[in-house]
N, C-alpha and C positions, 0 to 999 in steps of 0.2 A: 334591825334597821341597817341600811346600807350607808356607805360613806357619802354617796351622792346626794342623800337627803340634806346634808349640810354643806353642799357645794355652793361657794359664792358666785360661780358663774352659771348657776342652774338655769336661769331663764334668759340667757343671753342668746342662745341659739348657735353659739360658735362651737366648732369642733374641738374637742379636747383629746389629748392622747389617751386619756383613760376611758373614753366613750367608744362604743361601737360606731363604725361607719362603713358605708357601702364600698365595694371595690371600685377603685378609680377616684374616690374622694379623699386622696391622700393630701396631707397638708403641703402647702407650697414650700419648696426648698429654694434657697437662694442660689445664684449663678456660681458662687464660690464652691458650694457643695459639689456641683457637676464638674467644675474645673479640677478640684482636687481629686475627685474620682477618676477622671480621664488621665490626669497626670499620674496618679498612682498605678493605674492599669497599664499605662505606657511604660513606666519605670520597670514594673514586674515583667512585662513582655520583653523589653530590651535586655534585662538581665537573664531571662531564661534562653533567649536567642543567643546572646553571647556565650552562655555557659554550654549550649549545644555545639557551637563552633569550636570552643576551646576543648571540650571533651572529645571531639572527633579528631582534632588535629594534634593531640598530645598523648602522653602515656600516663595520664593520671589514673585512669581506670584499667583494669585488667582487659586486654583486648577482646576476648569472647564476650565480655559483659557490656561492651559499648553499645551494641543494638538495644539492649534492654534499658540501659540508662537513657538513651535518646528517646525511646518510647515514653519512659516516665516523664522526661522533660517535655515532650509533645503534649502528653495528657495534662500536665500542669499548665501548659500554655493555652490549651483549650478551656480549661477552668477559669483561667484569668479573663479570656475573652468572653465567656458566658457571663461572668459576674460583673465585670467592670465595664464592658462595652455593650453587651445585649441586655444587661440588668436582669438576668434570670436569677431569682431568688425562691426560697421556699415559702414565701408569704402566701396567705390564703387568696390573694388577688392574682397570683401567678401560676395557679394550678393548671390552666389551660396551656400556658407556655411550656411548662415542665412536662406535661403529657405530650404535646406536639414534639418536643425535643426527644422524649423517649421513644415515640413512635418513629421518628426519623432515623435514630440510632438503630432501632430494630430493622427498618427496611434496609438500611446500608449493610448491616451485618448479614441479613438474609440474602441480599444480592451477592455480596462477596463470598460468603461460605458456599452458596449454591453455585456460583460460577466455578469455584475451585473444585467442588465435588464433581461437577459435570466435566470439567477438563481432565480430571484424574481418571474418571470412568472411561472417557473417550481414549486416553492414552493406553489404558489397560486393555481395551477391546480392539485397537487398531492392529492391522496385519503388519508384521515386521517389514522394514523397508527392503531388505534383501529379497524377500518373497514377492513383494510388489513388482520389483524390477524384473524378476524371472517370468512372471505372468504376463508381461507386456508382449504383444505380438511383434 
């Protein structure tokens, strides 16, 4: 026997957090929830931005490690934006959003890496500038 057989709300037809529901049939959240999330995301974003400026303008971190630290802060900033402002989660109703995000990241990576690869090969295969100037009539 399952626990739902003895459920006092069994015949009410109201959604319960224990029951299955279709994607998009999420329980309504009050406006306070949205305001708290937006303010929390804003706070995290401001802290990460200030940390990046402080890090770049001071000698807190060993100088050659500053670009790596800034990249880490930038990735954290992207994570905050995805979770708090774009509401990307790992829930079953967000599968399409996560797949679209992954595809977008793949496309950006392929375009960036392909452009760098093409420019490197063009640089290697170009005639030296001194020889180009001698060949002019």
